[in-house]
C-alpha positions as CSV (number, residue, x, y, z in Angstrom):
1,P,-31.0,14.4,-60.0
2,I,-29.2,11.2,-60.6
3,F,-30.1,8.2,-58.4
4,A,-27.4,5.4,-58.3
5,D,-28.2,2.0,-56.8
6,L,-27.1,-1.6,-57.1
7,N,-30.8,-2.2,-57.9
8,L,-31.3,-0.5,-61.3
9,K,-35.1,-0.9,-61.2
10,G,-35.3,0.7,-57.8
11,A,-33.2,3.6,-59.0
12,E,-35.3,4.1,-62.1
13,A,-38.5,3.8,-60.1
14,T,-37.3,6.6,-57.8
15,A,-36.3,8.8,-60.7
16,A,-39.7,8.2,-62.3
17,E,-41.4,9.2,-59.1
18,L,-39.5,12.5,-59.0
19,G,-40.1,13.6,-62.5
20,G,-38.8,11.1,-65.0
21,A,-36.9,11.9,-68.2
22,G,-35.3,15.3,-68.3
23,K,-35.6,15.8,-64.6
24,A,-34.3,12.6,-62.9
25,V,-32.3,9.6,-64.0
26,G,-31.7,6.2,-62.3
27,I,-28.5,4.3,-63.0
28,A,-26.9,1.1,-61.7
29,M,-23.8,1.5,-59.5
30,D,-21.7,-0.6,-57.1
31,V,-20.1,2.2,-55.1
32,T,-17.2,-0.1,-54.2
33,N,-16.3,-0.5,-57.9
34,E,-14.0,2.3,-59.1
35,N,-14.9,1.9,-62.8
36,Q,-18.7,1.9,-62.1
37,V,-18.4,5.0,-60.0
38,E,-16.4,6.9,-62.6
39,A,-18.9,5.7,-65.4
40,G,-21.8,6.8,-63.2
41,M,-20.4,10.2,-62.7
42,A,-19.8,10.6,-66.4
43,K,-23.5,9.6,-67.1
44,A,-24.6,12.2,-64.6
45,I,-22.6,15.0,-66.3
46,A,-23.8,13.9,-69.7
47,A,-27.4,14.0,-68.6
48,F,-27.3,17.4,-66.8
49,G,-24.2,19.1,-67.9
50,R,-22.8,19.8,-64.4
51,L,-22.7,18.6,-60.8
52,D,-23.7,20.7,-57.8
53,I,-24.4,18.2,-54.9
54,L,-23.3,14.7,-54.0
55,V,-25.2,12.8,-51.3
56,S,-23.2,9.8,-50.3
57,N,-25.8,7.5,-48.9
58,A,-24.9,3.9,-49.7
59,G,-24.8,1.5,-46.7
60,I,-25.7,-1.8,-45.2
61,Q,-26.0,-3.2,-41.7
62,I,-24.7,-6.5,-40.3
63,V,-25.1,-7.2,-36.6
64,A,-23.1,-9.7,-34.5
65,P,-20.9,-9.7,-31.4
66,L,-17.4,-8.5,-32.2
67,D,-15.8,-11.8,-31.1
68,Q,-18.0,-13.7,-33.6
69,F,-17.8,-11.2,-36.5
70,E,-16.7,-12.7,-39.8
71,F,-13.8,-10.8,-41.4
72,A,-15.4,-11.0,-44.8
73,K,-18.5,-9.3,-43.5
74,W,-16.4,-6.7,-41.7
75,K,-14.6,-5.8,-45.0
76,Q,-17.9,-5.8,-47.0
77,L,-19.5,-3.3,-44.7
78,L,-16.5,-1.0,-44.5
79,A,-16.1,-1.2,-48.3
80,I,-19.6,0.0,-49.0
81,H,-19.6,2.8,-46.4
82,L,-16.0,4.0,-46.6
83,D,-14.6,2.9,-50.0
84,G,-17.9,4.0,-51.5
85,A,-17.8,7.4,-49.9
86,F,-14.2,7.9,-51.0
87,L,-14.8,6.9,-54.6
88,T,-17.9,8.9,-55.1
89,T,-16.3,11.9,-53.3
90,R,-13.2,11.8,-55.5
91,A,-15.3,11.6,-58.7
92,A,-17.4,14.5,-57.5
93,L,-14.5,16.7,-56.4
94,R,-12.8,16.3,-59.8
95,Q,-15.9,17.6,-61.5
96,L,-16.7,20.3,-58.9
97,Y,-13.1,21.6,-59.0
98,K,-13.2,21.6,-62.8
99,Q,-16.4,23.6,-62.9
100,G,-15.1,26.2,-60.4
101,T,-18.5,27.1,-59.1
102,G,-18.5,25.3,-55.7
103,G,-20.8,22.7,-54.5
104,S,-21.9,20.5,-51.6
105,I,-21.0,17.0,-50.5
106,I,-23.2,15.4,-47.9
107,Y,-22.5,12.1,-46.1
108,M,-25.2,10.0,-44.5
109,G,-23.7,9.3,-41.1
110,S,-25.7,8.1,-38.1
111,V,-26.1,8.7,-34.4
112,H,-23.4,6.0,-34.5
113,S,-21.0,8.6,-35.9
114,K,-21.1,10.0,-32.4
115,E,-21.7,7.0,-30.1
116,A,-21.6,3.2,-30.1
117,S,-23.9,0.3,-29.7
118,V,-23.3,-3.4,-29.1
119,L,-23.4,-5.8,-32.1
120,K,-22.4,-3.0,-34.6
121,A,-18.6,-2.7,-34.5
122,P,-18.0,-2.2,-38.3
123,Y,-21.0,0.1,-38.7
124,V,-19.9,2.3,-35.8
125,T,-16.3,2.3,-37.1
126,A,-17.5,3.3,-40.6
127,K,-19.9,6.0,-39.5
128,H,-17.1,7.6,-37.3
129,G,-14.9,7.4,-40.4
130,L,-17.3,9.5,-42.4
131,E,-16.9,12.4,-40.0
132,G,-13.2,12.3,-40.5
133,L,-13.6,12.2,-44.3
134,A,-16.0,15.1,-44.3
135,K,-13.6,17.3,-42.2
136,V,-10.8,16.6,-44.7
137,V,-13.1,17.4,-47.7
138,A,-14.1,20.6,-46.0
139,K,-10.5,21.8,-45.6
140,E,-9.3,20.7,-49.1
141,G,-12.5,21.9,-50.8
142,A,-12.7,25.3,-49.2
143,K,-10.6,27.1,-51.7
144,H,-12.8,25.7,-54.4
145,G,-16.1,26.6,-52.7
146,V,-16.9,23.0,-52.0
147,R,-18.5,22.3,-48.6
148,A,-18.9,19.0,-46.7
149,N,-21.3,17.9,-44.0
150,V,-22.5,14.8,-42.3
151,I,-26.2,14.1,-41.5
152,C,-26.5,11.8,-38.4
153,P,-30.0,10.3,-38.3
154,G,-31.4,8.4,-35.4
155,F,-33.4,5.3,-36.3
156,V,-35.4,5.8,-39.5
157,R,-38.0,3.1,-40.3
158,T,-36.3,1.9,-43.5
159,P,-35.8,-1.7,-44.8
160,L,-32.3,-1.6,-43.3
161,V,-33.8,-0.9,-39.8
162,D,-36.7,-3.3,-40.2
163,K,-34.1,-6.1,-40.9
164,Q,-32.2,-5.3,-37.7
165,I,-35.2,-5.6,-35.4
166,P,-35.6,-9.4,-35.5
167,E,-31.8,-9.8,-35.7
168,Q,-31.3,-7.8,-32.5
169,A,-34.2,-9.5,-30.8
170,K,-32.6,-12.9,-31.4
171,E,-29.1,-11.7,-30.3
172,L,-30.3,-9.9,-27.2
173,G,-33.0,-12.5,-26.2
174,I,-35.8,-10.0,-26.1
175,S,-39.0,-9.3,-28.1
176,E,-39.0,-7.2,-31.3
177,Q,-41.2,-4.6,-29.6
178,E,-38.6,-4.4,-26.8
179,V,-35.9,-3.8,-29.4
180,I,-37.9,-0.9,-30.8
181,K,-38.9,0.6,-27.4
182,N,-35.9,-0.2,-25.2
183,V,-33.0,-0.2,-27.7
184,M,-33.8,1.9,-30.7
185,L,-36.0,4.6,-29.3
186,K,-35.0,4.6,-25.7
187,D,-33.2,7.9,-25.8
188,T,-35.7,9.9,-27.9
189,V,-37.9,12.5,-26.3
190,D,-41.1,11.1,-27.7
191,G,-40.6,7.4,-28.6
192,E,-40.8,8.2,-32.3
193,F,-38.7,7.2,-35.3
194,T,-36.9,9.8,-37.3
195,T,-38.6,10.2,-40.7
196,V,-37.2,10.2,-44.2
197,E,-38.7,13.7,-44.5
198,D,-36.7,14.9,-41.4
199,V,-33.5,13.7,-43.1
200,A,-34.4,15.2,-46.5
201,A,-35.1,18.6,-44.9
202,L,-31.6,18.6,-43.3
203,A,-30.0,17.6,-46.6
204,L,-31.7,20.5,-48.3
205,F,-30.5,22.9,-45.6
206,F,-26.9,21.8,-45.9
207,A,-27.0,21.8,-49.7
208,S,-28.4,25.3,-49.9
209,F,-26.2,26.9,-47.2
210,D,-24.0,29.1,-49.4
211,T,-21.2,30.0,-47.0
212,N,-18.4,28.0,-45.4
213,A,-19.8,28.7,-41.9
214,L,-21.0,25.2,-41.4
215,T,-18.6,23.2,-43.6
216,G,-17.0,20.2,-41.9
217,Q,-19.9,20.0,-39.4
218,S,-22.3,17.2,-38.6
219,L,-25.8,17.4,-37.2
220,V,-27.8,14.7,-35.4
221,V,-31.5,14.4,-36.4
222,S,-32.9,11.9,-33.9
223,H,-35.9,13.2,-31.8
224,G,-33.5,14.1,-29.1
């Protein structure tokens, strides 16, 4: 696999953890930069000779009330989530269509692809947008054997989520523990965070599902 990230050292560390040279490669990429995305895809093909799966996973979170949201931050978040998904998808489709052997494109959505929360207007907008993009890719890619799906995780204890906890506590005037219990995990069946392993298992399921029976579909993985 190829791991692309703004943080080259982070991408290389992940690649090394999963096998290193010959098995995994880390590259630097700003997914909002057309030239960098095209160059990154070329590196991937040069390294492994083909492409089978794209996981579009780049994202950030910025929380603020909508009436106070800075336009520059709105555009930044949408660019990373939506422009990045478009550019990586386009580059992947060109290669997958050329190969003629099908493939899988997986978008990292969110429970916010299905619902909304206060303080997260651009994030909710972007995650809903990924569902629309996946449905178009499913229809256009079908004749080429290319499938598209969206994974919609609940709260996963990642650095992105850890950053939100004190921010939301400040905005809502509650404690960090109350944010976790009464905001993030209030609708789960067991008060537990979704894990990275939960999400990875679903990605593997979508990537290995050979027919078009599930293409264009999304699935929430969120402990209920």
